[in-house]
C-alpha positions in Angstrom: 0.0 0.0 0.0 2.8 2.4 0.8 4.4 1.8 -2.7 1.0 2.2 -4.4 0.5 5.5 -2.6 4.0 6.7 -3.8 3.1 5.9 -7.4 -0.3 7.5 -6.9 1.3 10.7 -5.8 3.9 10.6 -8.6 1.1 10.2 -11.2 -0.8 13.2 -9.8 2.4 15.3 -9.9 2.9 14.3 -13.6 -0.7 15.4 -14.4 -0.1 18.7 -12.7 3.1 19.3 -14.6 1.5 18.5 -17.9 -1.1 21.2 -17.1 -4.1 18.9 -17.4 -6.1 20.8 -14.7 -5.4 24.1 -16.5 -6.7 22.6 -19.8 -9.8 21.3 -18.0 -10.6 24.7 -16.5 -10.1 26.4 -19.9 -12.5 23.8 -21.4 -15.2 24.5 -18.8 -15.1 28.2 -19.5 -15.2 27.6 -23.3 -18.1 25.2 -22.9 -20.1 27.7 -20.8 -19.5 30.5 -23.4 -20.3 28.1 -26.3 -23.5 26.8 -24.7 -24.8 30.3 -24.1 -23.8 31.3 -27.6 -25.6 28.3 -29.2 -28.7 29.0 -27.1 -28.8 32.6 -28.2 -28.6 31.5 -31.9 -31.7 29.4 -31.6 -35.1 31.0 -32.5 -37.0 28.9 -29.9 -36.3 26.6 -27.0 -33.1 28.4 -26.2 -32.8 26.6 -22.8 -33.0 23.2 -24.5 -30.4 24.1 -27.0 -28.1 25.5 -24.3 -28.6 22.4 -22.1 -28.1 19.9 -25.0 -24.9 21.7 -26.0 -23.6 21.8 -22.4 -24.4 18.1 -21.8 -22.9 17.0 -25.1 -19.7 18.9 -24.5 -19.5 17.6 -21.0 -20.0 14.0 -22.1 -17.4 14.2 -24.9 -14.9 15.9 -22.6 -15.3 13.4 -19.8 -15.1 10.4 -22.1 -12.0 11.7 -24.0 -10.1 12.6 -20.9 -10.9 9.3 -19.2 -9.7 7.3 -22.2 -6.5 9.4 -22.4 -5.8 9.1 -18.7 -6.4 5.3 -18.7 -4.0 4.9 -21.7 -1.3 7.2 -20.4 -1.3 5.9 -16.8 -1.5 2.3 -17.8 0.8 2.4 -20.8 3.2 4.7 -19.0 3.8 2.1 -16.2 6.2 0.3 -18.6 8.5 3.3 -18.8 12.2 2.7 -17.9 12.1 5.4 -15.2 10.2 3.0 -13.0 12.8 0.2 -13.2 14.7 1.5 -10.1 11.5 1.3 -8.1 10.9 -2.3 -9.2 14.5 -3.2 -8.6 14.2 -1.8 -5.1 11.3 -4.2 -4.2 8.2 -2.4 -5.3 5.7 -4.7 -7.0 4.3 -4.3 -10.5 0.8 -4.5 -8.9 1.5 -1.5 -6.7 3.0 0.4 -9.6 0.0 0.0 -11.9 -2.6 0.2 -9.1 -1.2 3.5 -7.9 -1.1 5.0 -11.3 -4.6 3.9 -12.2 -5.9 5.1 -8.8 -4.7 8.6 -9.9 -6.3 8.1 -13.3 -9.7 7.2 -11.6 -9.5 10.2 -9.3 -8.7 12.6 -12.0 -11.3 11.2 -14.4 -14.0 11.5 -11.8 -13.1 15.1 -11.0 -12.9 16.1 -14.6 -16.2 14.4 -15.4 -17.9 16.2 -12.5 -16.4 19.6 -13.1 -18.1 20.7 -16.3 -21.8 19.9 -15.3 -21.2 21.1 -11.8 -19.8 24.5 -12.9 -22.5 24.8 -15.5 -25.2 24.1 -13.0 -23.8 26.8 -10.8 -23.6 29.2 -13.7 -27.1 28.5 -14.9 -28.7 28.6 -11.4 -29.5 32.3 -11.7 -31.3 31.8 -15.1 -35.1 32.1 -15.2 -35.3 28.6 -16.9 -32.9 27.0 -14.4 -35.7 24.7 -13.1 -35.7 22.8 -16.4 -31.9 22.8 -16.8 -30.5 22.0 -13.4 -31.9 18.5 -12.9 -30.1 17.1 -16.0 -26.9 18.9 -15.1 -27.0 17.5 -11.6 -27.7 14.0 -13.0 -24.6 14.4 -15.2 -22.6 15.1 -12.1 -23.5 11.5 -10.9 -23.7 9.6 -14.1 -20.7 10.8 -16.2 -18.1 10.0 -13.5 -19.3 6.3 -13.5 -18.9 6.2 -17.3 -15.4 7.7 -16.9 -14.4 5.0 -14.4 -15.6 2.3 -16.8 -13.7 3.9 -19.7 -10.5 4.3 -17.7 -10.6 0.5 -16.9 -11.2 -0.6 -20.5 -8.5 1.8 -21.8 -6.0 0.6 -19.1 -6.5 -3.1 -20.1 -6.2 -2.3 -23.9 -3.0 -0.3 -23.2 -1.4 -3.3 -21.7 -2.6 -5.7 -24.5 -1.9 -3.8 -27.7 0.0 -0.7 -28.9 -1.2 2.6 -27.5 -2.4 4.1 -30.8 -4.5 1.0 -31.5 -5.8 1.0 -28.0 -6.8 4.6 -28.3 -8.7 4.0 -31.5 -10.3 0.8 -30.2 -11.5 2.4 -26.9 -13.1 5.3 -28.8 -14.7 2.8 -31.1 -16.1 0.8 -28.1 -17.3 4.0 -26.5 -19.2 5.0 -29.7 -20.5 1.5 -30.3 -21.8 1.2 -26.8 -23.9 4.4 -27.2 -25.5 3.0 -30.3 -28.5 0.7 -30.0 -29.5 -1.0 -33.3 -32.6 -3.0 -33.3 -31.8 -6.7 -32.5 -33.6 -7.7 -35.7 -31.0 -5.7 -37.6 -28.4 -8.4 -37.1 -30.7 -11.1 -38.3 -31.7 -9.0 -41.4 -28.2 -7.8 -42.4 -26.4 -10.9 -41.2 -28.7 -13.9 -41.4 -27.9 -17.2 -39.8 -25.1 -18.0 -37.4 -23.1 -14.8 -38.1 -26.1 -12.7 -37.1 -26.6 -14.6 -33.9 -22.9 -14.2 -33.0 -23.0 -10.5 -33.6 -26.2 -10.2 -31.6 -24.7 -12.1 -28.7 -21.5 -10.0 -28.9 -23.6 -6.8 -28.8 -25.4 -8.1 -25.7 -22.1 -8.4 -23.9 -21.2 -4.8 -24.5 -22.1 -2.3 -21.7 -25.1 0.0 -22.3 -23.4 3.4 -22.0 -26.7 5.2 -22.7 -27.4 4.4 -19.1 -25.1 7.3 -18.2 -27.0 9.7 -20.4 -28.6 12.3 -18.1 -31.1 13.3 -20.8 -32.5 9.8 -20.8 -32.1 8.6 -17.2 -33.0 10.4 -14.0 -30.2 10.3 -11.4 -32.8 11.0 -8.8 -34.1 7.4 -9.2 -32.5 4.9 -6.8 -32.9 2.1 -9.3 -31.1 4.1 -12.0 -28.2 4.9 -9.8 -28.0 1.2 -8.6 -28.1 -0.1 -12.1 -25.4 2.4 -13.2 -23.2 1.5 -10.3 -23.7 -2.2 -10.9 -22.8 -2.0 -14.6 -19.8 0.2 -13.8 -18.5 -2.4 -11.3 -19.4 -5.3 -13.6 -17.2 -4.1 -16.4 -14.5 -2.1 -14.5 -13.4 -4.6 -12.0 -12.6 -7.4 -14.5 -10.9 -4.9 -16.9 -8.7 -3.6 -14.0 -7.9 -7.2 -12.8 -7.0 -8.2 -16.4 -4.8 -5.1 -16.9 -2.9 -5.9 -13.7 -2.5 -9.5 -14.7 -1.2 -8.7 -18.1 1.2 -6.1 -16.7 2.6 -8.5 -14.2 3.4 -11.0 -16.9 4.7 -8.8 -19.7 8.3 -8.2 -20.5 9.4 -4.6 -19.6 11.9 -2.6 -21.7 
């Protein structure tokens, strides 16, 4: 645990040196201005346009930064600068666990920051009653999606090259937000191939569960289902990433 905490602190220091928090703050300000600008351009339903733009930007930002954090913290654990720590007795499990703990913490904070800041900014608006519930829901749902994406990205970063892992994680994120009709597989791919694709699609997480425009975070059943799905896919991905990292050859 002591070694894992050391690697956790080092990872947070790396993020601060790379100015990730500064970039996140700049994005929140830009998103607020862009949301208001998009709402003012609309001829009607300005609050809906503003809210949609704000939530879409928040979701894209939280997903992108979660994937990048998972890839960098997991893939970066193989860097030669950590060899002295391992030679001194630190375990690979502590190294990867510490770095991924920092990635989880940062991903949760960065996922909560945009909707939280936007909800504070919009609280003085006359239409805030229709905007704040979805923004507050995003503060709960988007962090769970970020944790799931960090876990998947961390496993892929240990299994394949980082550029391929980046592309594949983004592809998984997009695919898990799309919900084709189950009959589509049978029509486009009849026979065994269609059933295989349908079965594979059923194994993918339903990331629309973390969409605050669809699901109400005030519902206990919604929160319980989101937490269960997050744990169901995150824990095996994290365990697989640690297992692969412990067995791989380091440079």
